C-alpha positions in Angstrom: -15.7 -26.2 -21.9 -19.4 -24.0 -21.7 -20.6 -22.5 -18.8 -24.3 -22.3 -18.2 -25.6 -18.9 -17.1 -25.5 -19.4 -13.0 -27.9 -17.4 -10.5 -25.0 -16.3 -8.4 -21.5 -15.6 -9.0 -19.1 -14.8 -5.7 -15.3 -13.1 -6.8 -12.3 -13.3 -4.8 -10.6 -9.7 -5.5 -7.0 -9.3 -5.8 -5.7 -10.9 -9.4 -9.3 -11.7 -10.2 -11.1 -8.7 -10.2 -8.4 -6.5 -10.0 -4.5 -5.8 -10.2 -3.0 -5.2 -7.1 -0.3 -2.8 -7.0 1.1 -2.4 -3.8 3.2 0.8 -2.0 4.7 -1.1 1.0 5.1 1.6 3.8 2.8 4.2 2.4 -0.1 3.8 4.6 1.9 3.9 7.7 3.4 6.8 6.4 0.0 8.2 5.8 -1.3 7.2 9.1 1.7 9.3 10.8 0.6 12.2 9.1 -3.0 11.6 11.5 -1.3 10.7 14.2 -0.2 12.6 17.5 3.1 11.4 18.6 4.2 12.7 21.8 7.4 10.6 22.0 8.5 12.2 18.5 9.2 8.1 17.7 11.0 8.0 14.6 9.4 6.7 11.6 11.7 4.2 10.7 11.0 2.8 14.0 7.5 2.6 13.5 7.6 1.1 10.0 10.4 -1.5 10.9 7.9 -2.6 14.0 4.8 -2.8 11.3 7.3 -5.2 9.1 7.6 -7.1 12.0 3.9 -7.2 13.0 3.1 -8.0 9.3 5.4 -11.1 9.2 4.1 -12.2 11.7 0.4 -12.0 10.8 1.1 -13.6 7.8 2.5 -16.8 9.8 -1.3 -17.0 11.0 -3.1 -16.8 7.7 -3.5 -20.2 5.2 -5.0 -21.9 7.8 -8.3 -20.5 7.4 -9.6 -20.3 10.8 -9.3 -16.8 11.8 -7.2 -13.2 10.4 -5.9 -10.8 11.8 -7.2 -7.2 10.7 -5.4 -4.4 10.5 -6.9 -2.5 13.0 -5.9 -5.0 15.3 -2.4 -5.2 13.9 -1.9 -1.1 14.2 -3.2 -1.5 17.5 -0.2 -3.4 18.3 1.9 -1.4 16.0 1.0 2.2 17.9 -0.1 2.0 21.4 3.5 1.0 22.6 4.9 3.9 21.0 2.4 6.3 22.4 0.7 7.0 19.0 -2.9 7.8 18.9 -5.4 9.5 16.6 -8.4 11.8 17.0 -9.8 9.9 13.7 -12.3 6.9 14.1 -11.0 3.5 13.4 -12.8 3.7 10.0 -11.2 6.6 8.7 -7.8 5.3 9.2 -9.2 2.0 7.4 -9.5 4.0 4.4 -6.3 5.9 4.3 -4.5 3.3 5.1 -6.3 1.5 2.4 -6.0 3.8 -0.6 -2.5 4.6 0.6 -0.6 1.3 0.6 -2.3 0.0 -2.4 -4.0 0.8 -6.2 -6.6 -1.2 -7.4 -7.2 -1.2 -11.4 -9.4 -3.6 -12.9 -8.8 -6.7 -14.6 -9.3 -6.7 -19.0 -12.6 -6.6 -19.6 -13.7 -7.4 -15.8 -16.1 -4.2 -16.0 -17.6 -5.1 -19.2 -18.0 -8.9 -17.6 -20.0 -7.6 -14.5 -22.3 -5.3 -16.7 -23.3 -8.0 -18.9 -23.8 -10.6 -15.9 -25.4 -7.7 -13.9 -28.0 -7.1 -17.2 -28.6 -10.6 -17.5 -30.2 -10.7 -13.6 -26.6 -12.3 -11.4 -26.8 -11.6 -8.6 -23.3 -10.9 -7.2 -20.6 -10.5 -4.6 -17.4 -10.0 -3.4 -15.2 -12.3 -0.9 -11.8 -11.2 -0.1 -9.3 -12.3 2.2 -8.0 -9.3 3.6 -7.0 -7.2 6.3 -8.6 -4.2 5.1 -12.2 -3.5 6.0 -14.8 -4.5 3.5 -16.2 -0.8 4.1 -13.2 0.5 3.0 -12.6 -2.0 0.1 -16.2 -1.0 -1.4 -15.3 2.6 -1.4 -11.7 1.7 -3.2 -14.1 -0.1 -5.7 -16.7 2.3 -6.2 -14.0 4.8 -7.3 -13.1 2.5 -10.4 -16.9 2.0 -11.1 -17.4 -1.6 -10.1 -19.1 -1.5 -6.8 -23.0 -0.8 -8.3 -22.4 -4.5 -9.6 -22.5 -6.1 -6.2 -25.0 -7.4 -3.6 -22.1 -6.9 -0.9 -18.3 -6.5 -0.5 -16.9 -8.8 2.3 -13.9 -9.2 3.9 -12.2 -11.6 6.1 -11.0 -8.8 8.2 -14.8 -8.4 9.3 -15.9 -11.8 9.9 -12.5 -13.6 11.5 -12.7 -16.7 9.3 -11.0 -16.9 6.2 -11.2 -18.5 3.0 -10.9 -21.7 2.6 -12.7 -22.6 5.9 -16.4 -23.2 4.7 -17.7 -20.7 7.3 -16.5 -17.4 5.0 -18.2 -19.3 2.0 -21.7 -20.1 4.0 -22.1 -16.9 5.1 -21.6 -15.4 1.6 -23.5 -17.9 0.3 -26.3 -17.0 1.9 -26.1 -13.5 2.0 -26.9 -13.9 -1.9 -29.7 -16.4 -0.9 -29.3 -18.7 -3.2 -28.6 -22.4 -3.0 -24.8 -23.1 -3.1 -25.2 -25.3 -6.4 -26.1 -22.3 -8.2 -23.5 -19.9 -7.7 -20.0 -19.9 -9.2 -16.9 -18.9 -7.3 -13.9 -17.3 -9.2 -10.8 -17.1 -8.3 -6.7 -17.2 -8.7 -5.9 -19.9 -6.0 -6.8 -23.4 -6.5 -6.5 -24.5 -2.9 -8.3 -21.4 -1.0 -10.5 -20.0 -3.9 -11.6 -23.1 -6.1 -10.8 -26.5 -3.7 -12.7 -23.9 -0.9 -15.9 -23.1 -2.5 -16.6 -26.5 -4.1 -16.1 -27.8 -0.7 -19.5 -25.7 0.2 -21.2 -26.9 -2.8 -20.4 -24.3 -5.3 -19.1 -24.3 -8.6 -15.4 -23.4 -8.4 -13.6 -21.7 -11.4 -10.2 -21.1 -11.4 -8.9 -17.6 -12.7 -6.0 -18.0 -14.7 -4.8 -15.1 -17.0 -1.0 -16.4 -17.2 -2.0 -19.8 -17.9 -0.1 -21.1 -15.4 0.7 -25.1 -14.9 -2.1 -26.6 -12.2 -0.6 -29.8 -10.2 -2.5 -32.6 -10.8 -5.7 -32.9 -10.3 -6.0 -29.8 -12.6 -9.3 -27.8 -11.7 -12.1 -29.0 -13.8 -13.2 -25.3 -14.9 -10.6 -22.6 -15.7 -10.8 -19.3 -17.8 -7.9 -17.2 -18.8 -9.4 -13.9 -18.7 -12.9 -12.0 -18.6 -13.6 -12.0 -22.1 -13.0 -15.9 -22.2 -15.6 -16.3 -19.8 -18.2 -14.2 -21.4 -17.8 -15.6 -24.9 -18.1 -19.3 -22.5 -21.3 -18.4 -20.8 -24.3 -19.7 -22.0 
């Protein structure tokens, strides 16, 4: 397989550009360190309610029409307990983001981004996430990725989620390029590859673990970012 150099690339984030390590209830625990808790609600009760809400939110995901973002989720979590915060929601989002997971670049990802940037390829990130794009961008900046991107988009900010065509179209138009001049890389076939191809992009399956796809398999597959660098013209 060979690929020509595109004019634009949009990337999925988790398990595509970065490996994500989750830390369970650490995000809620961090926010409670910043909270006013006048009823002295035990943190175990708050975490139990958080887990209920997350399960309910996940049941809504995957349809592509809308997402429940962290801000809305946490209003449903904290307000019934009378818990309040003095900090703006943007800070709370970032504190939660940093506490709940670590993002580490996938092997050769930064090398690949630097090469594409040097060759004039415009790039963006499109993630299905409950975390705001500004928080994701801050974390990507800390690991040296942010300077390569025109933008970092999260479904939390847009209402639509992949594979809905609207969020793909918004991402393409933000690059100011035709869809057929853009690649989309992601680790999920139905959400990332099929979703991007439905709006005219070239969808490429990022598959470093050599998973088997149900037929028909994606036309374009890469097994790592070094593979892509060795494949692209």
